[in-house]
C-alpha positions as CSV (number, residue, x, y, z in Angstrom):
1,M,0.0,0.0,0.0
2,L,1.1,3.6,-0.5
3,P,2.7,5.3,2.6
4,A,0.6,7.9,4.4
5,T,3.5,10.3,4.8
6,G,6.8,11.0,3.0
7,K,7.7,12.1,-0.5
8,T,8.9,8.9,-2.0
9,V,7.2,5.6,-2.9
10,S,9.2,2.5,-3.0
11,Y,9.1,0.2,-6.1
12,S,7.9,-2.7,-3.9
13,S,4.9,-0.6,-2.8
14,L,4.1,0.2,-6.4
15,M,4.4,-3.5,-7.4
16,S,2.1,-4.5,-4.4
17,L,-0.5,-1.9,-5.6
18,A,-0.3,-3.2,-9.2
19,L,-0.7,-6.8,-8.0
20,A,-3.7,-5.9,-5.9
21,C,-5.3,-4.2,-8.9
22,L,-4.7,-7.3,-11.0
23,L,-6.2,-9.5,-8.4
24,I,-9.3,-7.3,-8.1
25,S,-9.7,-7.4,-11.9
26,A,-9.3,-11.2,-11.9
27,S,-11.8,-11.8,-9.2
28,A,-14.5,-9.8,-11.0
29,Q,-14.3,-12.4,-13.9
30,G,-15.8,-15.0,-11.6
31,L,-19.0,-13.2,-10.6
32,T,-20.2,-11.3,-13.8
33,G,-23.3,-12.1,-15.8
34,Q,-24.7,-11.3,-19.2
35,I,-27.8,-9.7,-20.8
36,S,-29.1,-10.8,-24.2
37,G,-32.1,-10.3,-26.4
38,T,-33.5,-9.9,-29.9
39,L,-34.7,-6.7,-31.7
40,N,-37.8,-6.8,-33.9
41,D,-39.8,-4.4,-35.9
42,P,-43.7,-4.0,-35.7
43,N,-44.1,-6.8,-38.3
44,G,-41.9,-9.3,-36.5
45,G,-38.8,-8.8,-38.7
46,V,-35.4,-8.5,-37.2
47,V,-33.5,-5.2,-36.8
48,P,-29.8,-5.6,-37.6
49,G,-27.1,-2.9,-37.0
50,A,-29.0,-1.2,-34.1
51,K,-27.0,0.4,-31.3
52,V,-27.7,-1.3,-28.0
53,E,-26.5,0.3,-24.8
54,V,-26.7,-1.5,-21.4
55,I,-26.4,0.9,-18.5
56,N,-25.9,0.1,-14.8
57,Q,-28.5,2.2,-13.1
58,E,-26.4,2.4,-9.9
59,T,-23.1,3.5,-11.4
60,A,-24.1,4.9,-14.8
61,Q,-21.4,2.7,-16.4
62,A,-22.4,1.7,-19.9
63,R,-21.6,-1.0,-22.4
64,T,-22.4,-0.6,-26.1
65,V,-22.9,-3.4,-28.7
66,T,-24.5,-3.6,-32.1
67,S,-27.2,-6.1,-33.0
68,D,-26.1,-8.8,-35.5
69,S,-27.7,-9.7,-38.9
70,E,-30.5,-11.6,-37.1
71,G,-31.2,-8.8,-34.6
72,N,-29.5,-10.5,-31.7
73,F,-27.3,-8.9,-29.1
74,V,-25.4,-10.1,-26.0
75,V,-23.5,-8.1,-23.5
76,T,-21.2,-10.1,-21.2
77,Q,-18.9,-9.3,-18.2
78,L,-21.6,-7.4,-16.3
79,L,-21.3,-7.0,-12.5
80,P,-24.4,-7.7,-10.4
81,G,-26.8,-4.8,-10.3
82,T,-29.9,-3.3,-11.9
83,Y,-29.6,-2.4,-15.5
84,S,-31.5,-0.5,-18.3
85,I,-31.3,-1.1,-22.0
86,A,-31.4,1.8,-24.6
87,V,-31.8,0.9,-28.3
88,T,-31.4,3.3,-31.2
89,A,-31.8,2.4,-34.8
90,T,-32.5,4.5,-38.0
91,G,-36.2,4.8,-38.7
92,F,-37.3,3.7,-35.2
93,K,-38.2,5.5,-32.0
94,K,-35.6,5.1,-29.3
95,F,-36.5,2.2,-27.0
96,E,-35.7,2.0,-23.3
97,K,-36.3,-0.8,-20.9
98,R,-35.5,-0.2,-17.2
99,N,-35.2,-2.1,-14.0
100,I,-33.6,-5.3,-15.2
101,P,-32.1,-7.1,-12.2
102,L,-28.9,-9.1,-12.8
103,T,-27.4,-11.3,-10.1
104,A,-24.0,-12.9,-9.9
105,N,-23.2,-15.3,-12.8
106,E,-26.8,-14.9,-14.1
107,R,-27.6,-15.0,-17.8
108,V,-30.7,-12.9,-18.4
109,D,-32.5,-13.1,-21.8
110,V,-34.9,-10.2,-22.3
111,H,-36.3,-12.0,-25.3
112,K,-37.9,-9.9,-28.1
113,L,-37.8,-6.1,-27.8
114,A,-40.3,-4.6,-30.2
115,L,-39.2,-1.3,-31.8
116,E,-41.8,1.2,-33.0
117,V,-41.4,3.0,-36.4
118,G,-40.8,6.7,-35.9
119,D,-38.3,9.5,-35.3
120,V,-35.2,8.6,-33.3
121,S,-35.9,11.7,-31.1
122,Q,-39.0,10.0,-29.8
123,T,-38.6,7.5,-26.9
124,V,-40.6,4.5,-25.9
125,T,-39.8,3.6,-22.3
126,V,-40.8,0.3,-20.6
127,T,-40.5,0.6,-16.8
128,A,-42.7,-2.3,-15.6
129,E,-40.7,-5.2,-14.1
130,Q,-41.2,-8.7,-15.4
131,A,-40.1,-12.1,-14.4
132,F,-37.8,-13.3,-17.1
133,V,-38.0,-17.0,-18.2
134,K,-34.6,-18.6,-17.8
135,T,-33.7,-19.9,-21.2
136,E,-30.0,-19.3,-21.2
137,S,-29.3,-21.9,-18.4
138,A,-31.1,-24.9,-16.9
139,E,-29.6,-24.3,-13.4
140,R,-31.7,-24.5,-10.3
141,A,-30.6,-21.9,-7.9
142,G,-31.8,-19.9,-4.9
143,L,-31.0,-16.2,-4.2
144,I,-30.9,-14.4,-0.9
145,D,-30.9,-10.7,-1.8
146,E,-29.8,-7.7,0.3
147,Q,-33.3,-7.0,1.5
148,Q,-33.6,-10.5,3.0
149,I,-30.1,-10.3,4.5
150,Q,-30.9,-7.1,6.3
151,G,-34.5,-8.0,7.2
152,I,-34.1,-11.5,8.8
153,A,-32.8,-11.6,12.4
154,L,-29.9,-13.9,13.0
155,K,-28.6,-14.4,16.6
156,G,-25.0,-14.8,15.5
157,R,-25.2,-12.5,12.4
158,D,-23.6,-15.3,10.4
159,Y,-24.8,-15.1,6.8
160,M,-24.4,-18.8,6.4
161,G,-27.5,-19.2,8.7
162,L,-29.6,-17.8,5.8
163,V,-29.0,-20.6,3.3
164,R,-31.3,-22.9,5.3
165,L,-34.2,-20.8,3.9
166,L,-33.7,-22.4,0.5
167,P,-35.3,-25.8,-0.5
168,G,-32.9,-28.7,-0.3
169,V,-30.5,-27.0,2.1
170,V,-29.9,-28.3,5.6
171,D,-27.9,-26.4,8.3
172,T,-27.3,-28.1,11.6
173,A,-24.6,-25.7,13.0
174,N,-25.1,-23.5,16.1
175,R,-23.9,-20.1,14.8
176,E,-22.8,-17.9,17.6
177,A,-20.8,-15.5,15.4
178,P,-19.4,-15.2,11.9
179,G,-15.9,-16.6,11.4
180,W,-13.6,-19.2,9.9
181,N,-15.0,-22.6,9.0
182,N,-18.7,-21.5,9.0
183,L,-19.5,-23.9,6.2
184,V,-19.5,-26.8,8.7
185,G,-23.0,-28.2,9.1
186,V,-24.4,-27.2,5.6
187,T,-25.5,-29.8,3.1
188,V,-27.3,-29.4,-0.2
189,N,-29.7,-32.0,-1.5
190,G,-28.4,-34.7,0.8
191,S,-24.8,-34.3,-0.3
192,R,-21.9,-35.4,1.9
193,G,-20.0,-32.9,4.0
194,G,-17.0,-31.4,2.1
195,T,-18.6,-31.6,-1.3
196,L,-19.7,-27.9,-1.4
197,N,-17.8,-25.0,-2.9
198,L,-18.0,-21.5,-1.5
199,T,-16.8,-18.4,-3.5
200,L,-16.3,-14.8,-2.4
201,D,-16.7,-12.4,-5.4
202,G,-16.1,-15.3,-7.7
203,V,-12.9,-16.7,-6.0
204,S,-13.0,-20.0,-4.1
205,S,-12.6,-19.2,-0.4
206,L,-11.9,-22.8,0.8
207,D,-8.9,-24.9,1.5
208,T,-8.8,-27.0,-1.7
209,G,-7.2,-29.9,0.2
210,S,-9.6,-30.3,3.1
211,Q,-12.6,-28.4,1.7
212,L,-12.7,-26.5,5.0
213,G,-13.1,-22.8,5.5
214,P,-13.9,-20.2,4.4
215,Y,-10.9,-18.2,5.3
216,L,-12.9,-14.9,5.2
217,A,-16.5,-14.7,6.5
218,P,-17.8,-11.2,5.7
219,G,-20.4,-9.7,8.0
220,L,-24.0,-9.2,7.0
221,D,-23.7,-5.5,6.3
222,A,-20.9,-6.1,3.7
223,I,-22.9,-8.6,1.6
224,G,-24.9,-7.7,-1.4
225,E,-26.3,-11.2,-2.2
226,V,-25.8,-14.9,-1.6
227,K,-26.6,-17.2,-4.5
228,V,-26.8,-21.0,-4.0
229,L,-26.5,-23.2,-7.1
230,L,-28.4,-26.3,-6.2
231,T,-28.6,-28.5,-9.3
232,N,-28.1,-28.4,-13.1
233,Y,-25.6,-25.6,-12.9
234,Q,-23.1,-25.0,-15.6
235,A,-19.8,-26.9,-16.2
236,E,-17.7,-24.1,-14.9
237,Y,-18.9,-25.0,-11.4
238,G,-18.2,-28.8,-11.8
239,R,-15.4,-28.6,-9.2
240,S,-17.8,-29.5,-6.4
241,S,-20.6,-32.0,-6.8
242,G,-22.7,-30.9,-3.8
243,G,-23.5,-27.4,-4.8
244,T,-21.9,-23.9,-4.9
245,I,-22.5,-20.9,-2.6
246,N,-21.6,-17.6,-4.2
247,V,-21.2,-14.6,-1.9
248,V,-21.0,-11.2,-3.4
249,I,-19.7,-8.1,-1.6
250,K,-21.5,-4.9,-2.0
251,N,-20.1,-2.4,-4.5
252,G,-20.0,1.4,-4.5
253,T,-22.4,3.5,-6.6
254,R,-22.6,7.0,-7.9
255,D,-23.9,8.3,-4.6
256,F,-22.3,7.9,-1.2
257,H,-24.1,5.4,1.1
258,G,-23.1,4.2,4.5
259,G,-24.3,3.1,7.9
260,G,-23.3,1.8,11.3
261,F,-24.6,-0.9,13.8
262,Y,-24.2,-2.1,17.3
263,F,-25.4,-5.4,18.7
264,K,-25.0,-6.6,22.3
265,R,-25.5,-9.9,24.0
266,H,-24.8,-10.2,27.7
267,E,-25.5,-12.8,30.4
268,Q,-27.5,-10.2,32.3
269,F,-30.2,-10.6,29.6
270,N,-30.3,-14.4,30.0
271,A,-31.7,-16.7,32.6
272,N,-29.3,-19.1,34.3
273,E,-29.4,-22.6,32.8
274,F,-30.8,-25.7,34.5
275,F,-27.5,-27.4,35.3
276,N,-26.1,-24.2,36.8
277,N,-29.0,-23.9,39.1
278,L,-28.7,-27.6,40.0
279,R,-25.1,-27.2,41.0
280,N,-25.6,-23.7,42.5
281,I,-23.2,-22.1,39.9
282,P,-23.8,-18.5,38.9
283,K,-24.2,-17.4,35.2
284,Q,-20.9,-17.4,33.3
285,P,-19.7,-14.4,31.3
286,Y,-21.5,-14.4,27.9
287,R,-20.7,-11.1,26.2
288,F,-20.8,-10.2,22.5
289,N,-20.3,-6.5,21.7
290,Y,-20.6,-6.4,17.9
291,W,-20.2,-3.0,16.2
292,G,-19.1,-1.7,12.8
293,G,-20.0,0.3,9.8
294,T,-19.8,0.6,6.0
295,I,-19.4,3.3,3.4
296,G,-19.3,3.2,-0.4
297,G,-19.4,5.6,-3.3
298,P,-17.4,7.1,-6.1
299,V,-13.6,7.7,-5.8
300,I,-13.1,11.4,-6.3
301,I,-9.8,13.3,-6.1
302,P,-10.5,17.0,-5.4
303,G,-8.8,19.4,-7.7
304,T,-8.0,16.9,-10.4
305,G,-11.3,16.5,-12.2
306,F,-10.8,12.7,-12.0
307,N,-14.1,10.8,-12.1
308,R,-16.0,14.1,-12.3
309,N,-19.0,12.3,-13.7
310,R,-18.9,9.6,-11.1
311,D,-18.9,6.8,-13.6
312,K,-15.3,5.4,-13.6
313,L,-14.1,4.2,-10.2
314,F,-16.0,3.1,-7.1
315,F,-15.2,1.8,-3.7
316,F,-16.9,0.0,-0.8
317,W,-15.4,-0.2,2.7
318,S,-16.6,-2.4,5.6
319,Q,-15.1,-2.6,9.1
320,E,-16.3,-4.7,12.0
321,Y,-15.2,-5.5,15.6
322,L,-16.5,-8.2,17.8
323,P,-15.0,-8.5,21.3
324,R,-16.5,-11.6,22.8
325,N,-16.3,-13.7,25.9
326,Y,-18.3,-16.9,26.2
327,P,-18.2,-20.0,28.5
328,T,-17.0,-23.4,27.5
329,R,-19.1,-26.5,28.2
330,Q,-19.2,-27.6,31.8
331,G,-16.9,-30.5,32.7
332,T,-16.8,-32.8,35.7
333,I,-13.8,-34.6,37.3
334,T,-14.2,-37.1,40.1
335,Y,-12.1,-36.2,43.2
336,P,-11.8,-37.9,46.6
337,T,-14.0,-36.4,49.3
338,A,-12.8,-35.2,52.7
339,L,-14.0,-38.4,54.3
340,E,-12.3,-40.6,51.7
341,R,-9.0,-38.7,52.1
342,A,-9.3,-39.7,55.8
343,G,-9.9,-43.3,54.9
344,D,-13.7,-43.3,55.5
345,F,-15.4,-44.9,52.5
346,S,-18.7,-45.6,54.3
347,K,-20.6,-43.2,52.1
348,S,-18.8,-44.0,48.8
349,L,-21.4,-45.2,46.3
350,D,-21.3,-46.4,42.7
351,T,-23.6,-45.1,39.9
352,N,-26.3,-47.6,41.1
353,G,-26.2,-46.3,44.6
354,R,-24.5,-49.4,46.0
355,L,-21.6,-49.2,48.5
356,I,-18.1,-49.5,47.0
357,V,-16.4,-52.1,49.2
358,I,-12.8,-51.3,50.2
359,R,-10.7,-54.4,50.9
360,D,-7.5,-54.9,52.8
361,P,-4.8,-55.8,50.3
362,L,-3.1,-58.0,52.8
363,T,-6.0,-60.2,53.7
364,G,-8.5,-59.6,50.9
365,Q,-11.2,-58.9,53.5
366,A,-13.3,-55.8,53.7
367,F,-12.3,-53.2,56.2
368,P,-14.7,-52.9,59.1
369,D,-17.4,-50.3,58.4
370,N,-15.6,-49.7,55.1
371,K,-13.0,-47.5,56.9
372,I,-9.3,-47.8,56.6
373,P,-7.5,-47.5,59.9
374,A,-5.4,-44.4,60.3
375,N,-2.2,-46.3,60.9
376,R,-2.6,-48.0,57.5
377,I,-2.7,-44.6,55.6
378,D,0.6,-43.4,54.1
379,Q,1.2,-39.7,55.0
380,N,3.0,-39.0,51.8
381,G,0.0,-40.2,49.8
382,Q,-2.3,-37.9,51.8
383,K,0.0,-34.9,51.0
384,L,-0.3,-35.8,47.3
385,L,-4.1,-35.9,47.7
386,S,-4.1,-32.4,49.1
387,I,-3.0,-31.1,45.6
388,F,-6.5,-32.0,44.2
389,P,-9.5,-29.8,45.0
390,L,-12.5,-31.0,47.0
391,P,-15.9,-31.6,45.2
392,N,-17.6,-28.3,44.8
393,Y,-21.3,-29.1,44.9
394,D,-23.7,-31.0,47.1
395,P,-23.3,-34.7,46.4
396,S,-26.9,-35.4,47.5
397,L,-28.0,-33.9,44.2
398,V,-26.6,-36.8,42.2
399,S,-26.6,-40.6,42.3
400,Y,-22.9,-41.1,41.4
401,N,-19.6,-40.3,42.9
402,Y,-18.6,-36.8,44.0
403,N,-17.3,-34.4,41.3
404,N,-15.6,-31.2,40.8
405,V,-17.4,-29.0,38.1
406,F,-15.2,-26.7,36.1
407,Q,-15.9,-24.2,33.3
408,S,-13.7,-21.7,31.7
409,T,-14.3,-18.5,29.6
410,V,-13.0,-18.1,26.0
411,N,-11.8,-14.7,25.0
412,Q,-12.0,-14.6,21.2
413,P,-12.1,-11.2,19.6
414,R,-12.8,-10.8,15.9
415,R,-11.9,-7.9,13.6
416,E,-12.5,-7.6,9.9
417,E,-11.9,-5.0,7.2
418,I,-13.1,-5.4,3.5
419,L,-12.2,-3.0,0.7
420,R,-13.7,-3.5,-2.8
421,M,-12.8,-1.4,-5.8
422,D,-14.7,-1.4,-9.1
């Protein structure tokens, strides 16, 4: 990255910046889609040689092609977004069609666009949205859009918890927070674990050897859409037989947009659990203080005129912090009671409530009253026993031998920054 201060820039910094730009460009190739269609005149004939302009309504970036001899056109390498189509041809009114949604890797066919005879200064605009019949691909897929991502409450704010909304997807994981390896527990159409692929902006985010990961789990506020390819998807996704989950980071637009959030979870809001109450153990620390924010828009360099029309370079920045403390599972270890350490086993019972008989190793006979005489106890052994703690809850509450209950607290902070440039 470029240094914040100083007058010189090292060659290594410039090379790093150039490499980052190349990687960003390469990643975009894995998430783009296409829009195609056919131009017809009022009599049903084709309109060749027409100028077709496909415009991203959020960034004003435009791509222009010309219809072929059969009136067909196709525009590829389009980033996810909402598009409009503008068609101009000699002898016909200008035709515009707006609000065409395009998701990651989607191939949208707008079918036949009927041009009207007239002056090119006149415009026919179609603004009504329609559901396009998928004829370019036979894939069966499910889409979770930004509105669903923001509108559905998730305890752990882990986006992978949303894929269970789609038919054929099963998720058995307990998702306390986003993070590494959050693909565990997800299966598609009964597939085995480890047969899924997960991509982030078109690049696989898994360990290709173990199929574990992902390495980066973006927060909900940084995600534009999640698309799950279930069956019949194209050969380019043949790497994984169980399905593919495509995650797309939000992109900047012509206008600046941003926001912030704060979510808190604390043991003071929770009731103590059954086993804690049984063992007279207080509530353990359970604290998630999740905060962050996002901002996106055009890249503008004041005084240079660069990107003056806000249609060339865009950015999106997301930053999140999650300090968290949560308890481990309770464990139990059996330790000798104070009576047993003194040689008194008259109250030592097995799991069935029967007395555990202590026998004299010299005679093989049971000790009277199940108590070892004091002169038979080694003092060095008793000193070793003093290292271990005594049982820490009422043994009358259980039917097995006396235990020491232990539980620790995990301190696992999480921090994440994401920068996307288009």
